[in-house]
Rosetta silent file (secondary structure, phi, psi, omega in degrees, C-alpha in Angstrom):
SEQUENCE: MEARYYSFNTMFRSLKDELRSFLKEAKIYYELSGRYAGWHFEILATPQEADAINEWLDRNTFTEEKA
SCORE:     score description
SCORE:     0.000 S_00000001
   1 L     0.000  161.693 -176.668  -19.922    4.382    1.779 S_00000001
   2 L   -93.478  136.270  179.562  -19.221    6.760    4.619 S_00000001
   3 L   -72.880  149.918  172.354  -15.681    7.576    5.606 S_00000001
   4 E  -140.422  165.805  174.580  -14.504    7.135    9.237 S_00000001
   5 E   -81.488  143.101  171.626  -11.321    7.771   11.099 S_00000001
   6 E  -125.674  141.562 -179.256   -8.688    5.113   11.641 S_00000001
   7 E  -111.382  150.929 -179.814   -5.580    5.446   13.874 S_00000001
   8 E  -149.405  139.657 -179.363   -2.182    4.147   13.338 S_00000001
   9 E  -124.148  139.312  172.159    0.981    4.578   15.460 S_00000001
  10 E  -144.503  150.707  176.444    4.675    4.074   14.515 S_00000001
  11 L  -108.691   -4.285 -176.620    8.058    4.571   16.057 S_00000001
  12 L   -98.127  128.360 -179.609    9.816    4.161   12.657 S_00000001
  13 H   -70.654  -38.259 -177.271   10.616    7.367   10.717 S_00000001
  14 H   -66.293  -39.976  179.842   10.933    5.484    7.359 S_00000001
  15 H   -65.591  -34.598  172.226    7.478    3.899    7.857 S_00000001
  16 H   -59.127  -46.222 -174.167    6.012    7.314    8.698 S_00000001
  17 H   -67.803  -45.394 -175.700    7.527    8.772    5.558 S_00000001
  18 H   -68.418  -39.167 -177.369    6.436    5.858    3.284 S_00000001
  19 H   -74.432  -34.871  174.942    2.846    5.728    4.698 S_00000001
  20 H   -62.474  -38.574  177.410    2.576    9.470    4.250 S_00000001
  21 H   -68.334  -40.309  173.474    3.603    9.227    0.650 S_00000001
  22 H   -53.328  -53.203 -171.490    1.204    6.387    0.122 S_00000001
  23 H   -73.606  -36.710  174.811   -1.774    8.275    1.515 S_00000001
  24 H   -60.521  -41.503 -177.733   -0.804   11.535   -0.499 S_00000001
  25 H   -64.921  -37.815 -178.095   -0.544    9.464   -3.709 S_00000001
  26 H   -84.027   -6.557  179.628   -3.968    7.806   -2.975 S_00000001
  27 L    63.152   41.639 -179.460   -5.428   11.195   -2.074 S_00000001
  28 L  -106.352  132.394  179.131   -6.557    9.952    1.342 S_00000001
  29 E   -77.086  133.610  179.623   -6.978   12.652    3.979 S_00000001
  30 E  -145.778  154.384  167.950   -4.831   12.136    7.131 S_00000001
  31 E  -117.139  135.805 -176.055   -3.560   14.092   10.148 S_00000001
  32 E  -121.401  128.794  179.510   -0.080   13.427   11.392 S_00000001
  33 E  -139.291  162.675  172.551    1.196   14.425   14.836 S_00000001
  34 E   -75.253  146.812 -179.284    4.156   13.485   17.135 S_00000001
  35 E  -137.358  100.413 -170.864    3.598   10.867   19.799 S_00000001
  36 L    45.916 -107.391  178.013    6.263   10.622   22.336 S_00000001
  37 L   -96.480    3.100 -176.955    9.275    9.259   20.337 S_00000001
  38 E  -133.191 -156.899 -176.786    7.047    8.343   17.404 S_00000001
  39 E  -128.743  146.242 -174.935    4.157    9.354   15.201 S_00000001
  40 E  -122.063  126.593  173.756    0.352    9.144   15.341 S_00000001
  41 E  -107.080  133.350  163.443   -1.825    9.098   12.064 S_00000001
  42 E  -109.117  109.680 -165.932   -5.583    9.885   12.123 S_00000001
  43 E  -116.966  129.395  174.887   -6.559    8.751    8.706 S_00000001
  44 E   -99.004  112.842 -169.329  -10.106    9.425    7.194 S_00000001
  45 E  -145.380  156.133  170.061  -11.063    6.651    4.787 S_00000001
  46 L   -77.234  170.565  174.640  -13.929    4.767    3.302 S_00000001
  47 H   -61.551  -37.373  178.737  -13.992    1.036    3.941 S_00000001
  48 H   -70.330  -34.166  171.952  -12.344    0.401    0.522 S_00000001
  49 H   -65.339  -43.492  176.013   -9.608    2.909    1.243 S_00000001
  50 H   -59.992  -41.234  173.672   -9.105    1.312    4.637 S_00000001
  51 H   -57.924  -42.234  176.024   -8.762   -2.100    2.977 S_00000001
  52 H   -68.068  -37.640  176.941   -5.991   -0.643    0.673 S_00000001
  53 H   -64.238  -48.363 -178.053   -4.236    0.967    3.610 S_00000001
  54 H   -66.501  -25.310  170.256   -4.278   -2.364    5.602 S_00000001
  55 H   -70.065  -50.411  172.664   -2.939   -4.208    2.478 S_00000001
  56 H   -47.786  -53.242 -179.694   -0.184   -1.530    2.254 S_00000001
  57 H   -64.977  -42.308  176.466    0.690   -1.867    5.997 S_00000001
  58 H   -54.780  -39.074  179.249    0.730   -5.681    5.646 S_00000001
  59 H   -77.725  -23.502 -165.836    3.303   -5.451    2.833 S_00000001
  60 H  -124.329   10.705  173.932    5.417   -2.873    4.625 S_00000001
  61 L  -127.453  165.942  173.220    5.490   -3.748    8.433 S_00000001
  62 L   -61.537  134.864  168.866    6.659   -6.568   10.489 S_00000001
  63 L  -121.472  149.824  176.669    4.285   -9.500   10.881 S_00000001
  64 L   -86.058  129.114  174.663    4.243  -12.307   13.342 S_00000001
  65 L   -96.992  140.178 -179.560    4.448  -15.736   11.776 S_00000001
  66 L   -90.504  148.614 -172.694    2.612  -18.506   13.474 S_00000001
  67 L   -80.207    0.000    0.000    4.476  -21.720   14.252 S_00000001
């Protein structure tokens, strides 16, 4: 399947560093830039890689619990 770009923004340095490590280990191409007080990722990923990234983000970010 064809890769496409996905965007992700964070204000947390630790999350930026951990996501960067995850992407490097998975050999997924990304571009990282500063964004105001935070960081912006542009990630080139296949649908399968995007699923893996989303699973990683779900495990490593805050989520809203429904009442």
